[in-house]
C-alpha positions, -999 to +999 in steps of 0.1 A: +369+207-595+397+213-570+391+192-539+380+211-508+408+222-484+402+246-455+413+282-458+448+287-442+452+309-412+472+341-414+507+342-398+508+375-380+544+371-370+551+382-405+554+419-409+537+419-443+505+403-428+505+428-399+507+456-423+478+441-443+456+440-412+465+475-403+454+485-439+422+466-433+416+485-401+421+518-419+396+506-446+370+499-418+377+532-401+367+548-434+331+537-431+326+538-393+293+554-382+274+549-414+236+542-415+226+509-429+193+499-445+172+467-445+175+448-478+141+433-489+139+420-524+170+438-533+154+471-522+173+492-496+149+503-470+161+529-445+140+532-413+137+559-387+142+533-360+179+525-358+201+505-334+238+513-328+265+487-332+295+498-313+330+487-305+330+467-273+366+476-266+358+513-271+322+521-263+324+556-277+332+543-312+301+536-334+306+509-360+272+515-377+236+524-372+213+496-384+178+502-396+154+480-376+126+460-392+091+460-377+063+435-384+053+453-416+088+450-429+090+413-418+058+405-436+070+422-468+102+402-466+082+371-462+060+379-492+091+386-513+108+354-501+077+333-509+075+348-544+113+344-550+113+308-538+092+298-568+120+308-592+151+302-570+141+266-563+143+259-600+178+273-606+204+248-615+224+233-587+256+246-605+244+282-605+235+282-568+269+267-559+287+291-581+272+320-561+289+306-530+322+300-548+322+336-562+313+349-527+342+330-512+366+345-538+354+380-531+358+376-493+393+361-499+403+392-517+389+414-489+401+390-461+419+416-441+391+441-443+366+415-429+390+404-403+395+440-392+357+445-391+355+415-367+382+431-346+362+463-344+326+452-342+331+418-325+360+427-302+381+398-315+419+396-312+436+392-345+440+354-344+404+349-335+391+373-361+413+358-388+399+323-379+363+336-381+369+350-416+386+318-427+357+297-414+332+319-433+352+311-465+353+274-456+315+272-452+310+288-486+335+265-503+324+233-485+287+238-489+291+247-525+308+214-532+285+194-510+255+209-528+267+196-561+269+161-547+231+163-539+223+172-575+215+137-586+199+125-554+207+091-539+207+057-556+176+036-550+167+003-566+145-001-597+128-033-608+118-047-642+093-024-658+098+003-631+123+032-628+127+049-594+144+081-584+152+097-550+162+133-551+163+164-528+141+195-531+142+227-510+118+234-481+107+270-486+114+301-466+139+298-438+144+322-409+182+325-400+188+339-365+226+343-362+248+350-332+273+377-324+302+355-312+310+341-347+295+371-364+308+362-398+314+324-399+281+312-383+261+339-399+275+332-434+274+294-429+238+292-418+227+316-445+247+299-473+235+264-463+199+277-464+201+295-498+223+272-518+198+243-512+172+264-530+155+280-501+149+317-497+161+334-465+151+359-439+183+369-422+180+383-387+215+388-374+225+397-339+220+434-332+255+435-317+272+426-350+248+435-378+273+455-399+293+425-409+261+407-418+251+436-441+285+434-458+280+397-464+247+402-481+264+428-503+290+402-512+263+377-521+246+403-544+280+409-561+285+372-565+253+370-586+226+361-561+192+371-574+172+397-555+149+384-528+169+352-521+184+366-489+165+394-472+184+413-445+160+423-417+177+431-384+152+437-356+143+428-321+130+394-311+100+412-295+091+430-328+099+404-355+116+374-340+086+357-325+064+369-353+085+351-379+091+320-358+054+316-354+045+326-390+025+301-409+047+303-439+081+299-422+093+265-432+124+262-410+143+281-384+181+280-382+192+294-348+224+298-330+223+313-295+215+307-259+197+277-244+168+298-231+161+314-265+166+282-284+142+262-263+116+289-266+120+289-304+117+251-304+084+254-284+069+282-305+078+265-338+060+233-327+027+251-326+008+247-359-008+280-368-040+285-387-034+280-424+000+263-418+005+234-441+037+218-427+056+210-395+085+235-391+120+222-389+143+237-362+181+236-366+195+248-333+229+252-316+224+263-281+257+264-262+278+242-239+295+237-206+326+221-220+351+200-201+388+191-205+397+159-187+434+156-177+446+121-170+474+110-146+499+104-174+491+135-194+516+159-209+509+187-184+525+214-205+503+205-234+473+203-211+479+237-196+482+253-231+451+236-243+431+248-212+443+284-214+436+288-251+403+269-249+391+289-219+403+324-227+404+326-265+379+353-275+373+358-238+356+325-234+327+337-256+325+304-275+299+277-270+329+253-273+350+271-247+365+251-219+349+262-186+354+230-166+386+211-159+384+177-143+419+167-133+431+134-117+441+140-081+477+131-085+485+157-112+459+184-102+482+207-083+510+208-108+485+213-137+468+242-118+501+259-112+509+258-149+475+271-159+477+300-134+511+310-146+501+310-183+469+329-174+490+356-157+510+360-189+480+369-210+477+405-222+442+420-219+431+451-239+419+466-271+423+439-298+434+464-324+469+462-307+470+424-311+465+415-275+457+380-262+423+387-246+399+414-258+366+426-244+333+408-237+305+419-260+284+443-238+274+455-204+249+428-197+274+401-205+300+417-182+274+420-154+264+383-158+300+372-157+307+393-125+278+375-108+293+341-116+327+353-104+311+362-070+295+328-068+328+312-077+345+330-048+319+314-025+322+279-040+359+277-045+392+295-044+400+324-068+435+316-082+439+344-107+417+371-123+383+380-110+385+417-119+367+437-145+369+471-162+340+488-178+349+524-184+364+524-219+353+489-229+339+458-215+369+439-201+369+408-178+403+394-168+409+357-173+397+340-142+406+306-127+389+289-097+401+258-079+386+237-051+353+233-068+330+203-069+319+191-103+283+200-096+289+235-082+270+263-100+301+277-118+308+241-130+272+236-143+258+269-158+271+284-190+289+317-181+300+327-216+330+345-203+367+340-194+361+318-164+373+283-158+369+260-128+390+231-116+377+200-098+394+167-091+385+130-098+399+100-080+402+079-112+395+081-150+361+065-146+350+092-122+365+119-144+343+108-173+313+105-150+319+141-139+325+154-174+291+140-185+273+154-155+260+186-171+229+195-191+251+201-222+270+179-246+288+200-271+326+197-269+351+180-247+388+171-246+409+144-230+446+148-224+461+114-219+487+090-232+467+060-223+452+043-253+426+024-232+414+057-218+412+073-252+389+045-264+369+046-232+363+083-237+355+078-273+328+054-262+315+071-230+323+108-231+289+121-244+296+151-265+292+159-301+328+170-307+355+151-287+392+160-290+423+141-278+455+158-267+444+193-278+419+220-268+382+217-271+377+247-295+385+254-331+366+228-352+375+231-388+347+230-415+348+197-434+373+181-409+354+182-376+316+186-382+303+207-353+272+202-332+263+188-298+240+166-278+215+172-250+208+209-243+235+219-267+211+216-296+199+194-324+234+180-332+231+195-367+268+190-375+276+223-392+304+218-417+296+182-421+285+159-449+248+157-439+242+193-429+227+205-462+201+177-462+186+193-431+175+222-453+159+199-479+133+171-482+136+139-500+112+131-529+107+097-545+093+093-579+084+060-595+078+055-632+061+024-647+079+016-680 
């Protein structure tokens, strides 16, 4: 088998690639506004209750109308998943991996269509949408290969007259609750990891980006996935989310989203229901408050570029986004000036025209960000940005605050928007202390030329993903396994060598000879 290598990113400076994406946009425009069914056991179920998915850059444009599952649909999906599990768990490892490889090949052929759909439904600029599609392909390729490595289990010792085996078996029915910010990559990655390991899946995608999830399930079906392995059931947390989290037959929950929702899921899943025969496993990624530390001897041009891209790429709507800068006092002013100038150069608008910064996802997100901007004005100095537009689409202009203390509100609470705050530290020890002083521990970066400080940060900067002399976003599947500490989640390390094992259980068999 060809060794794994991550999917290359598209160079949109080339005219041929720009034309291909424009063709992708035309393809997507051809199916805008359609109604989409649930998929339960391969059966398409259209419901009267539908929820609109719309373009956040153009609120009048409907991407699709998604049928919504109620508890009756959720129970039917559970019944189908339980029944299908009994056959799917027995399929050869090679077959299950091949479904992922074939799905990756299909997506690769339709890459510009999926990227265009992310531009439309997710409000992603071209570069961000392309990276999302590439990451979805990476997850399929990487997990397909890693799954084959688990086929023979792990070596354990045997003794005279005794033969021992240790191998992995699937858990059962998994509930996948995927987010809107990486509507393709995280949704595909969490679903693929769950199903390739022999589990059956109830996929509940974000209501904001359900069309791309539907298209992905269609791809899995085309790739040879048997009916009932992945069941597509968009619906509200109130109607089906809590019901399935608490369901006695749910074996595990794979969740990506906010801290508030994640902790509630963790709590609900811990309660053993009547008739439940297992303890549920929760795989959770719950956000971050990510810091870039800039040292006295740093390359300030590199630092400024890293901060601006990490803070404002996809409008700061990444759990890995830089929202805090801790700069050493002697370089703070020059660094701030560079960041402000680069921020002013960013073009904001509809991502179809290949701008730098697109919309935020919806009204509630915009209103939340506006409240934090007002708090920031009270706590520090507004250097640039701070304004919003919400007539045609949901736009928040990239915003930089200075003069903040490391423990101010805008330096502690996850805003999930294009807002970054600056604070100073007297020395590198204090900078690391301030960087660690949040409830989260997802990503961080250190810009420095000091080898001693690099090793100090490697030891003491308490985050799941730490980067040196680059931004704190854009982890690559198979290269930088992704997941965080503290209230950032269960440090499940998506795209890493041990991720699939979280969806399985080890079984030892010992045979007397």
